[in-house]
C-alpha positions in Angstrom: 0.0 -0.1 0.1 1.4 3.4 -1.1 0.4 6.6 0.6 1.8 10.1 0.1 4.6 11.2 2.1 3.8 13.1 5.2 5.2 16.3 3.8 3.2 16.0 0.6 -0.1 15.5 2.6 0.8 18.5 4.8 1.6 20.7 1.8 -1.7 19.9 0.1 -3.9 20.6 3.2 -6.1 23.6 3.3 -5.2 25.7 6.6 -7.6 28.1 8.2 -6.2 31.5 9.4 -5.2 31.1 12.8 -7.4 33.9 13.9 -10.3 31.5 12.9 -8.9 28.6 15.0 -8.5 31.1 17.9 -12.1 32.3 17.5 -13.4 28.7 17.6 -12.0 28.7 21.3 -13.5 32.0 22.2 -10.4 33.9 21.7 -10.1 37.4 20.1 -7.3 38.9 18.2 -6.5 40.8 21.3 -5.7 37.5 23.0 -3.2 36.3 20.5 0.2 37.5 19.0 0.4 36.5 15.2 3.4 34.8 13.9 2.2 34.9 10.2 -1.0 33.7 9.0 -1.0 30.2 10.6 0.8 30.5 13.9 0.1 32.5 17.0 1.1 32.8 20.5 -1.6 32.9 23.2 -1.0 35.9 25.6 -0.9 35.1 29.4 -3.8 37.2 30.2 -6.0 34.4 28.7 -5.0 32.1 31.5 -5.1 34.8 34.2 -8.6 36.0 33.1 -10.1 32.5 33.4 -8.6 31.4 36.9 -11.3 29.9 39.0 -13.3 28.9 35.9 -14.0 25.2 35.0 -11.4 22.8 33.6 -11.9 20.5 30.8 -11.1 16.7 31.1 -7.5 15.9 30.9 -6.6 12.9 28.7 -3.1 11.5 28.5 -1.9 9.8 25.3 1.1 7.5 26.0 2.3 4.2 24.6 4.0 0.9 25.3 7.7 1.0 25.7 8.9 2.1 22.3 10.8 0.2 19.6 12.6 1.6 16.7 9.6 0.7 14.5 7.7 3.7 16.0 4.4 3.4 17.8 2.8 6.6 16.4 2.0 8.1 19.8 1.9 11.7 18.5 -0.1 10.5 15.4 -2.6 9.0 17.7 -2.9 12.1 19.8 -3.6 14.2 16.8 -5.9 11.6 15.4 -7.9 11.4 18.5 -8.3 15.2 18.5 -9.6 15.1 14.8 -12.0 12.3 15.6 -13.3 14.1 18.7 -14.0 17.0 16.3 -15.8 14.8 14.1 -18.2 13.6 16.7 -18.8 17.2 17.7 -16.5 17.5 20.8 -14.5 20.6 21.2 -11.0 19.8 22.2 -7.3 20.8 22.0 -4.3 18.5 21.6 -1.3 19.8 23.4 2.0 18.5 22.2 5.7 19.2 22.7 7.8 21.0 20.1 10.3 18.9 18.1 14.1 19.3 18.7 16.2 20.2 15.6 18.7 17.6 16.6 16.4 14.4 16.0 14.6 16.3 12.9 18.0 16.4 11.2 19.4 13.4 12.8 17.7 9.9 13.0 13.8 10.5 13.5 13.2 13.2 10.9 10.0 15.5 11.7 7.8 15.0 14.7 4.4 16.7 13.9 2.3 13.4 13.4 2.1 11.3 10.3 -0.3 10.5 7.4 -3.6 12.1 7.8 -3.1 13.0 11.3 -0.7 15.8 11.5 -0.4 19.2 13.0 0.3 22.1 10.7 2.3 24.1 9.3 4.5 20.9 9.9 7.5 22.6 8.1 7.5 25.6 10.6 6.8 23.4 13.6 9.7 21.1 12.8 12.2 23.9 12.0 12.5 27.0 14.1 8.7 27.5 14.7 8.3 30.5 16.9 11.9 30.5 18.2 11.2 29.1 21.7 14.2 26.7 21.6 16.6 29.4 20.3 15.6 31.5 23.3 16.2 28.5 25.7 19.7 28.1 23.9 20.6 31.8 24.3 19.5 31.9 27.9 21.5 28.8 28.9 24.5 29.9 27.2 24.3 33.5 28.6 24.4 31.8 32.1 27.4 29.8 31.1 29.3 32.9 29.8 28.5 34.8 33.0 29.6 32.1 35.2 33.0 31.9 33.2 33.4 35.5 33.3 32.8 35.6 37.1 35.7 32.8 37.4 37.9 34.9 35.2 37.3 38.2 37.2 38.4 36.8 40.5 35.9 34.0 41.4 34.5 35.6 44.6 32.0 32.9 44.8 34.9 30.3 45.0 33.6 28.1 42.1 35.3 24.7 42.0 35.9 24.3 38.1 35.9 20.5 38.8 32.4 20.7 40.1 30.8 22.8 37.3 27.6 21.3 36.3 26.4 24.0 33.9 27.7 23.3 30.3 26.7 24.7 26.9 23.8 23.8 24.7 22.9 23.8 21.0 20.0 22.1 19.3 22.0 20.3 16.6 23.6 16.7 17.3 27.4 16.7 17.5 29.3 13.9 18.9 32.6 16.0 18.9 31.2 18.6 21.4 30.2 16.1 24.0 33.5 16.7 25.8 35.7 19.7 25.2 38.2 22.1 26.9 37.5 25.9 26.9 39.7 28.7 28.0 42.7 27.9 25.9 44.9 30.7 24.3 46.6 33.8 25.9 45.8 35.3 29.3 42.7 36.9 28.0 41.3 33.5 26.8 39.7 32.7 30.1 40.3 30.1 32.6 40.8 26.5 31.1 38.6 23.8 32.2 36.8 20.6 31.0 33.2 20.9 29.9 31.0 20.1 26.9 27.9 20.7 25.1 24.4 19.2 25.6 21.3 19.3 23.3 19.0 22.3 24.0 16.2 20.1 25.0 18.4 18.6 27.7 19.0 21.9 29.2 17.3 22.7 32.6 16.1 25.8 31.2 14.2 23.8 28.7 12.6 21.8 31.5 11.9 25.0 33.4 10.3 26.4 30.5 7.8 23.5 30.4 7.1 23.6 34.3 6.7 27.3 34.8 3.4 28.9 35.1 4.4 32.2 33.8 7.4 34.5 33.1 8.0 35.4 36.7 7.9 31.7 37.8 10.3 31.0 35.0 12.6 33.7 36.3 12.4 32.7 39.8 13.1 29.1 38.9 16.2 30.1 36.7 17.6 31.9 39.6 17.6 28.7 41.5 19.5 26.7 39.2 22.5 25.1 40.8 25.4 26.0 38.4 28.3 24.5 40.4 29.7 23.8 43.8 32.3 25.8 45.6 35.4 24.5 47.3 33.4 23.8 50.4 30.7 21.8 48.7 28.0 24.4 48.9 25.8 25.0 45.9 26.3 28.1 43.8 23.2 29.3 42.3 22.4 31.3 39.1 21.1 34.1 41.1 24.4 34.5 42.9 26.3 34.8 39.5 23.7 37.4 38.2 22.1 37.9 34.8 18.8 36.2 35.6 16.9 39.2 34.7 18.5 39.2 31.3 17.9 35.5 30.8 14.2 36.2 31.6 14.2 39.0 28.9 15.3 36.3 26.5 12.5 34.1 27.6 9.8 36.8 27.6 8.1 35.6 24.5 9.0 31.9 24.7 6.8 31.3 27.8 3.6 32.0 25.7 1.9 28.9 24.3 2.0 28.4 20.5 -1.5 27.8 18.6 -1.7 26.0 15.4 -4.1 23.5 13.9 -4.4 19.9 12.9 -4.8 18.7 9.3 -8.5 18.8 9.9 -8.6 22.3 11.4 -9.0 21.4 15.0 -7.0 23.5 17.5 -3.5 22.4 18.6 -1.1 23.9 21.1 2.6 23.1 20.7 4.9 24.4 23.5 7.7 23.1 25.5 10.2 20.4 24.4 12.2 18.8 27.3 13.7 15.3 26.4 11.7 12.6 28.1 14.6 10.2 28.6 16.7 13.0 30.2 14.2 15.7 31.6 10.3 15.2 32.2 9.3 15.3 28.6 5.9 17.0 29.0 4.3 19.8 27.2 4.3 23.2 29.1 2.1 23.5 32.2 1.2 26.9 30.9 -0.1 25.4 27.7 -1.9 22.6 29.5 -3.5 24.9 31.9 -4.6 27.3 29.2 -6.0 24.5 27.2 -8.0 23.3 30.1 -9.8 26.6 30.4 -10.5 26.8 26.7 -12.0 23.3 25.8 -13.9 20.6 27.5 -11.5 18.0 26.4 -7.7 18.3 26.4 -5.3 15.8 25.0 -1.6 15.8 26.2 1.1 13.6 25.0 4.1 13.1 27.2 7.3 11.6 25.6 7.9 7.9 25.2 6.2 5.2 26.9 4.0 4.9 30.1 7.0 3.9 32.1 8.8 7.0 31.3 6.7 10.0 30.0 3.5 9.2 31.7 5.2 8.5 35.0 7.0 11.8 34.9 3.8 13.6 33.8 2.0 12.2 36.8 4.8 12.6 39.4 6.6 15.8 38.2 4.5 17.9 35.9 1.0 17.0 37.3 2.4 17.6 40.9 3.9 21.0 40.0 0.8 22.1 38.3 -1.9 20.7 40.5 -3.2 18.7 37.5 -5.5 15.7 38.0 -5.5 13.5 34.7 -8.9 11.9 34.0 -7.8 9.1 31.5 -4.9 7.5 29.9 -4.8 6.1 26.2 -2.0 3.6 25.7 -0.9 3.4 22.0 0.1 -0.2 21.0 1.2 -1.6 17.8 1.4 -5.2 16.5 5.0 -4.6 15.5 6.0 -3.3 18.9 4.5 -6.2 20.6 6.3 -8.7 18.3 9.5 -6.9 18.6 9.2 -7.2 22.5 8.6 -10.8 21.9 12.1 -11.1 20.4 11.4 -11.0 16.7 13.8 -9.5 14.4 13.0 -6.3 12.6 13.1 -8.0 9.2 10.5 -10.5 10.6 8.0 -7.9 11.9 5.8 -7.9 8.7 5.3 -11.8 8.8 2.1 -12.6 10.6 2.8 -14.4 14.0 -0.1 -14.3 16.5 1.9 -16.2 18.9 4.6 -13.7 19.0 2.1 -11.0 19.6 0.8 -13.1 22.5 4.3 -13.2 24.0 4.7 -9.5 23.7 1.4 -8.8 25.6 3.2 -8.6 29.1 4.7 -5.2 28.0 1.2 -3.9 27.3 0.0 -5.3 30.4 2.8 -3.6 32.3 1.8 -0.1 31.0 -1.7 -0.6 31.8 -0.6 -1.6 35.3 1.3 1.6 35.4 -1.4 3.8 34.6 -3.6 2.0 37.2 -0.9 2.4 39.9 -1.8 6.1 39.6 -5.4 5.5 39.9 -6.2 6.3 36.3 -8.6 4.7 34.0 -7.2 3.1 30.7 -8.1 2.9 27.1 -5.8 0.7 24.7 -5.6 2.1 21.3 -4.4 -0.4 18.5 -2.6 1.7 15.9 -3.2 -0.1 12.7 -0.4 -0.7 10.2 -1.4 -2.3 6.8 0.9 -5.2 7.4 -1.2 -6.2 10.6 -2.9 -9.6 10.2 -6.5 -9.8 11.4 -5.6 -12.8 13.7 -2.8 -10.8 15.4 -5.2 -7.8 16.0 -7.7 -10.3 17.6 -5.0 -11.6 20.0 -4.7 -8.1 21.5 -8.5 -7.1 21.5 -9.4 -10.5 23.0 -6.8 -10.0 25.8 -8.1 -6.7 26.6 -11.7 -8.0 26.8 -10.5 -10.8 29.1 -8.6 -8.3 31.3 -11.4 -5.8 31.4 -9.5 -3.2 29.5 -11.4 -0.9 27.1 -9.8 -1.2 23.6 -10.3 0.3 20.2 -8.9 -0.3 16.8 -7.6 2.8 15.2 -6.5 3.8 11.6 -6.0 7.5 11.8 -2.7 7.6 9.7 -4.7 6.4 6.6 -8.0 7.9 7.3 -7.6 10.9 9.6 -10.2 11.7 12.1 -12.8 9.2 10.7 -10.4 6.5 11.3 -10.4 7.4 15.0 -14.2 7.6 15.6 -14.3 4.2 17.6 -11.4 5.4 19.8 -13.0 8.9 20.4 -16.3 7.4 21.3 -14.8 5.0 23.6 -12.6 7.6 25.2 -15.8 9.7 25.8 -17.6 6.9 27.4 -14.6 5.9 29.7 -13.6 9.5 30.7 -17.2 10.1 32.2 -16.5 7.2 34.6 -13.9 9.1 36.4 -10.4 8.3 37.9 -8.8 8.3 41.3 -5.7 10.0 40.5 -2.8 9.9 42.9 1.0 10.2 42.9 3.3 7.1 43.1 5.2 8.3 46.1 5.3 11.1 48.6 8.0 13.7 48.3 9.3 13.1 52.0 10.1 9.4 51.0 14.0 9.0 51.2 15.6 9.6 47.7 16.8 6.1 47.3 13.3 4.6 48.2 11.7 7.0 45.6 14.0 5.6 42.8 13.4 2.0 44.1 9.7 2.6 44.0 9.8 3.9 40.3 12.0 1.2 39.3 10.3 -1.9 40.8 6.7 -0.6 40.1 7.0 0.8 36.7 9.8 -1.1 35.1 9.3 -4.3 37.1 12.9 -4.8 37.8 13.9 -6.6 41.1 15.9 -3.8 42.6 18.1 -0.8 42.1 21.9 -0.4 43.0 23.6 2.8 43.5 27.2 3.2 42.5 29.7 4.7 44.7 29.5 7.9 42.8 25.7 8.1 43.0 25.9 7.5 46.8 28.3 10.3 47.0 25.9 12.4 45.1 23.2 11.3 47.3 25.1 12.4 50.7 25.5 15.9 49.1 21.8 16.0 47.9 20.7 15.3 51.6 23.3 17.6 53.2 22.1 20.5 50.9 18.5 19.8 51.5 17.5 18.8 48.0 16.2 15.5 49.0 12.4 16.4 49.0 12.2 16.8 45.2 10.6 14.2 42.8 12.7 11.9 40.9 13.4 12.3 37.2 14.8 8.9 35.7 17.3 9.2 32.8 17.5 6.0 31.0 17.1 4.5 27.6 13.4 4.8 26.3 13.8 1.5 24.4 13.7 -0.9 27.3 12.4 -1.3 30.9 15.9 -1.7 31.8 19.0 0.5 31.3 20.0 -1.7 28.3 18.3 -0.9 25.1 18.9 -4.4 23.8 16.7 -6.1 26.4 13.4 -6.2 24.9 10.1 -7.3 26.8 10.0 -7.5 30.5 13.3 -7.4 32.4 15.0 -10.8 33.2 14.2 -12.2 36.6 16.2 -10.7 39.3 17.5 -7.8 37.1 19.0 -5.0 39.2 18.9 -1.4 37.7 22.3 0.6 38.0 22.0 4.1 39.2 25.3 5.5 38.2 24.8 9.2 39.2 22.4 11.6 40.8 22.0 15.4 39.8 19.9 17.9 41.6 18.1 20.1 39.1 17.1 22.7 41.8 15.6 25.2 39.4 13.0 23.0 37.7 12.7 21.2 41.0 13.6 17.4 40.3 16.5 15.1 41.0 17.8 13.3 37.9 18.8 9.6 38.3 20.9 8.4 35.7 20.5 4.7 34.7 23.6 3.5 33.0 25.6 5.5 30.2 23.2 8.3 29.0 24.3 10.9 26.6 22.9 14.4 26.7 24.0 15.2 23.2 22.9 12.8 20.6 25.1 12.1 17.5 24.1 11.7 14.0 23.5 8.3 12.5 25.3 6.8 9.4 22.8 8.5 7.3 21.4 11.6 8.9 17.7 12.5 7.8 19.2 15.9 6.9 20.9 14.3 3.9 17.5 13.7 2.3 16.1 17.2 2.7 16.1 20.1 0.2 14.2 23.2 -0.8 13.7 24.7 -4.1 13.6 28.2 -5.5 9.9 28.6 -4.4 10.6 27.8 -0.8 9.0 24.3 -1.2 10.7 21.9 1.2 11.4 18.2 0.5 12.2 15.2 2.6 11.0 16.5 6.0 8.8 13.7 7.3 
């Protein structure tokens, strides 16, 4: 079966002026700031004016533990929004902004797929409204001010061996992971080892996504722990100075971005923190604004329920006082067969028995949602290679387990292909959930990590390295231990090893190699194994197949 490329579908779509999309939400031209004809920022006054008003239903779209085949979580979130529009339900889908690194690297675009996309997809995938550029500039401004402080006498006593604040850029580059700066003559600065991270791994990117407004963003940036001094005390950004200037750079970036889907339903795309390093959720400002503007709000955190959904529930929802009403878990036949151990070249071959062997991974993600007191709907994302007998395996399992499930075909059919899912979601969301967090904040740090690892990933236990235990002692001593945990690990496995598919082997112990307090955003990052914060290009980067012609028409972005 041949369908047009995503970019061809997007370029043939008929967009409505963004003023019309805004008007459908009750927004006037005074409520938005136009970025051309099809993009706009929503002014902060919209949320402030509606404080105390009713909130819509909050629906999380997550997925099984991802595989390299792609589960289509963004596509399903967009498709559900379009389907709800078809059945006459006003809604907004809230997504994260794609990072340029993966767009030009291994993944390509990230604005949905097929006939379930957000538009204008070229703008969304490249530059958009400049939010990530603002994050990059604010981050690197703090870096330069810190280095200037050291060069000018270092009154704060910063220990250059304990500097945690690096530089960022939004392009992948393995050569910049570890560098030495300050070389040259006496005016070249003070030499020390540092490196680059990708912009979406920056703590400022996470702060951008968790702040309620600009003043909250400014206050949080001031609390960033940049380094430690010679006595082991934290050196905060507010002590170095320049936080006001950083806030100036973030002035427009904190405003949510309004766009539309292929079928002209409203979409907000705002915030872009990586989900395997940071908390991977759209901004709280965008979610809260959407909840005031529509009776149904669809939010997509990054990766599977064991990572993105868990972080949404225990970090973002806690910070924003949100109470999700329902979780949609996207599953594919290909992913389940991959988790059963099938090779990638074998995934197109019908194998109902392999699908059944992969079901424990789906069952685990359902259990993960229920551990937070949330009602679940399983969404079977259809691929043309799926055999009917394979689909029946999943649907029969769901019926036996009492899990609501729907077959969905939004990639090929757009909103009409998701009507069954939309109707089931509307039915289930009215039954209500009893949302609660997985752990209390006053639980010891090691126990919080153990709770996530054993309950979400189903490993037997955790083991802190000597470096992690040293980090833990410092965290406790400085009073940073009452923050939630942000697990940093591969998204491709329930363990720290991306090659381990399916459920973890019996007795598996998850290694915790490092702990880092992110005091501005307000969580402790627990590193599971070797995690790179600056991805590298694959052997054939997606950028190699992209081009633009004399009329400005982009090709190869999908």
